[in-house]
N, C-alpha and C positions, 0 to 999 in steps of 0.2 A: 520507319523509325521505331515503332513499337516492337517489330520483329528483332531489330538490332539490340534494343534494350533487353529484350527477353533472353537473347543469346548471351549477352554480357553478364546478365544476372545468373543464368544457368552455369556459365563457365566459371564464374567467380564464387559460386555458392559454397564450395567447401571452405574457402578462406573466410567468407562471411560467417558461416556457421560457427567457426572456431571463435569468432569474436563475440558471439551472442552471450548476453548475460542471462543466466537462468534465474527466473524470478518467481517466488511465491509472494503473492500480494494479499495482505491481511487488512481488511477494512471494516469499520463499523457500518458504513452506508446507511446512516439514519439521521444524525443531527445536523449535518452540514452538507452543502452541495459540492464542496471541493473534493470529496471522495470520488464523485462521479467524474469530475474533471481529471483527477489523477488516473482513473482507470482508462479514460479516453486517451490520455497521453501514453499510457503503457501500451495500449493496443496500437497506437501509431508507431511507437518505437519497435514493436514486434513486426508490424508491416514493413518497416525499413530494415528488418533482419538485425536490429541491434539488441533485441531481447527475445527470449523465449519464455512465454508465460506458462508455468507449470501448474498453477492452481490459483484460484481467487477465493480465499476463505473469508468468512464473515465473523467478526468478534461481537456483534450485537445480538441480543435476544429479541429485538423488535421483529414481529412476525413476518414482515415483508422485505426485510433487508436482503435475504438470499435471492429471492425471485427478482428483486430490482437489479442485483448484480448480474444475474443470468440474462435479463433483458438487454443490458448493455453489452455483455459478451456476445449475444446473438446478433446484435446490430453490427458488430465488427467481425462477424463470421466465425466466432469461436464459442458457439453455444454449448459445446461439450466439455468445456474446461471444468475440472473438478471444483466443486464448491462444498465447503463444510461449515458447520455452525457449532457454537458451544453446546455441549450436552451435559456438562457437569453441573452440579447444584451450587457452585461456588458463589455466584452472585447474580443479580438481575441487572443486566446492562441494557435493558430495553424500555426502561420507564420514561425516558425523555421523548419518545415518539419520533415522528418524522413528518416533515411537510411534503414529502414527495414519494417515499418508497412504496406505499400502498397504491397510490395513483399510478405510478409507472408499472407496477406489477399487474394492475387490472387492465392497462391499455395495451400491453404487449403479451403475445403468446409465449409462455414459458413452461418448461418441464416441471419446475418446482413451483408449487402454489404458495407455500409459506415455508418458514424455517423448519417446520415439522417434517417436511419432505426431504430435507438435506441430511447427509450423514454427519457423523461426529467430526469436527474439525481436526481433532487429534489423529483420527484414523487417516484422514486425507494427508495431513502433514507426514505421518509415518510412512504411508505408502509411497508418496512422492519422493521423500528423502531417500528411502531405501533403494529406490530404482535408479538414483543418480550417482554419478561418479563422486569420489571423495573430493571435498573442498571445492565444490562446483556451484553451490546454490547460494543465492542472495535472498534473504527474507526482508521484505519491506512492510512495515506496519504503519498504518495511518489511522488506527483506531485504538481500541482497548487492548490490553495485553493478557486477557483471559486465556486465549488459545496457547500462547507461549508458556504461560505458567502450567497449563494442563499438559503440554508437550513435555516439558522438563520433568513432570511428575509421572510420566507414562512408563509402564513396565515392559519388559520383553514380551512379545506376543507372536502370533502366527505371521505377522507382517515382517518383523525383524527381531533377531535375537538380542538386539541392543536396547538398553534402557534409554529414556529420552535424552539425558545429558550426553551420553556417548554417541548416540545417533546424530545429535546436533554437532558435536565436536568433530565427528568424522565427515559429515556431509556439507555443513554450512560454512561458506567462506566468511561471511559476516552478516550482520543484521543492521538495517537502516531503520531507525525508529523516529517517526514524527511524533513528538510529544514534549511538553514542557516549554518554558520560556527561559531565555538565557541572557545574562549569567545567573539569574535567579527568578523564581516565581513563587512568592510566599503568601499570596492572597488566596485563602481557601474558597472565597466566594466567586472567583472567576473561573469559568469552565475550562477544562483541559482534558486531554485524552487519558491522563493518569488517574483522574479523580473518580470516574464511575466504578472502577475496580482497583483501588489503590494497592491493596495487598498483592494482587497479581503483578502490578507494576514493580513493586519493591522486590518481589521474588525473582521476576524475570531479569531485571536489571542487575541484580546481585549474583545470580546463579548462572547466567548465560555464559557458555564456555568459549565463545569466539568473539572477535571484536564487535563492538556496538557503535554505530555512528548515529548520534543524536542530532536531530534538526528541529529547530523551532522557527525557522525562517519563513517569511511569507506575508507578514502582517501588512507591509507597505507595498506589496506587489499584487495589484489587482488584475485578475484574468477572468476570462469567460465572456467578455463583451462581444467577441467575434462569433460566438456560437449562433447568433442570429443570421449569420451568413450560411449556415448549414441547413440541410433539409428539415422540414417541419416534423418528420417522423424520427428525427434523431433523439433518442431518449435522454442523452446528456443535455442537449439543448432544453428539453422539457424539464429536466431536474432543476436546472439553473433558473428557469422561468418560475417554476412552482415555489422555489425557495426565495428568490430575490424579488419577484414582482417587477416593478418598474426600475429597480436598480440594475445597473449593467454589469458590475463585476463583484468578485468576492476575493478576499485574500487567498494566497496560493500556498498555504502550508503543505497540503498533501501533494499537489503537483510537484513542488520542489523536491520533496523526499523521493518521489519516483524518478525524477530526472537525475538526481544525484546517484541513486542506486544503479542506473543504467549508464550514466556518463560521469563517473567519478573523476575522470581526468580533464573534464572541461575547465576552462579558465575562469569560471564563476566562483570557484570554491577555494577556501583555505581551511585547513584542518588543525584543530587544537587537540593535543594529546598529552597535556601536562596535568591530568587530574582525573576527576570522577564526577559523574552526575549523581548526586545524592537525592533520592526520592524519599520524601517523608511519608509517614503513615496516612496522611490525609490527601496524598496525591500532589502536593506542591513539590517544588524541586529547587535545587541549588547546585551550580557547578562549583566544585571545590578544587582549587589548584593544589598540586602536590605531585607525588611520585606518579609515574606513568602506570596506567591500568589498561584493561581492555576497552575502556570507554574513550570515545573520540567525540569531538564537537565540530559539526559542520558550520562554518561561518562564511559570510559573503565577502568577496573581494570588493574594495572600494569602487563605487560608480559602476557596478555590474548589474544593478537592479533593472534598468530599462532594457538592456540587451536580454536579460533573463526573461523578462515579461514577454518580449517579442517571440522568443523561442517557445515558451510555454503556450502562448496563444496560437502560434502556428501549428504546433503539434495537436492541440486540443481540437482544432477544426479540420484536421487532415481527413480526407475522405477514406473510408475503408477500401482496401484493395480486394478483399474477399467478403462477399455478402451472401 
């Protein structure tokens, strides 16, 4: 049976490869465990030939975020994926710390010891984008938007003769952004991905030249409880345990953004395109109805939550095919 499945996979691989979604995954990997769950899901989708992971960049300045990402990549057999971190002096997005990133970095062998060992995220973005076909890359962010602001402000260089905006316009099909609450989130005291670096969020949302799909879904969809079924050396299982303690699940904000990025035609979603996501200078936000822009809002179909939870949990605990 295994031989037959291999032959079928090999025979069909050209067709499968055409359907793969090319993903750059941009994560803070510090303040919440669902970043790790989202990365596990992305690796599972790559194992199923639904996605090709081009890079896993980090938007946090917390010293061990990059090495934590690498530890997860290595567990899934992709330890050589490019990882970059913010190198500009724009803001400090590492002050909130992490309940798990340092511990995971110390428990697993990694090439990167701290963020200091990783290259500039802008260089990673530019190198990856320059190598891909036009209109082929999907960027999915589940953290701060520092790297995208820096990318948009990047100048022509030895990597590409194109400045940031033109490089993005040419290479990026669209951007999926997990951040904000909808239809509005006006409380500056409640944490959200736009708030640690709000000026970058405003710039990125207003200057990005291709469609942006915003998602704030996940509050009522708890996942991660099945990670206890996976091997004890699974770093994602350990991340959830370090973060949650005796609690079993965490809301699925980041996993949902990844699933939408790879499976935008799934019957979970409905898309609103009649307006704009206005991000205020303090990082709060409001969806403002009106004329169509390049902003889209990902919403959930009625009664899709339980089915979506089952899919996310199933992908999160999928065993790696290549270790």
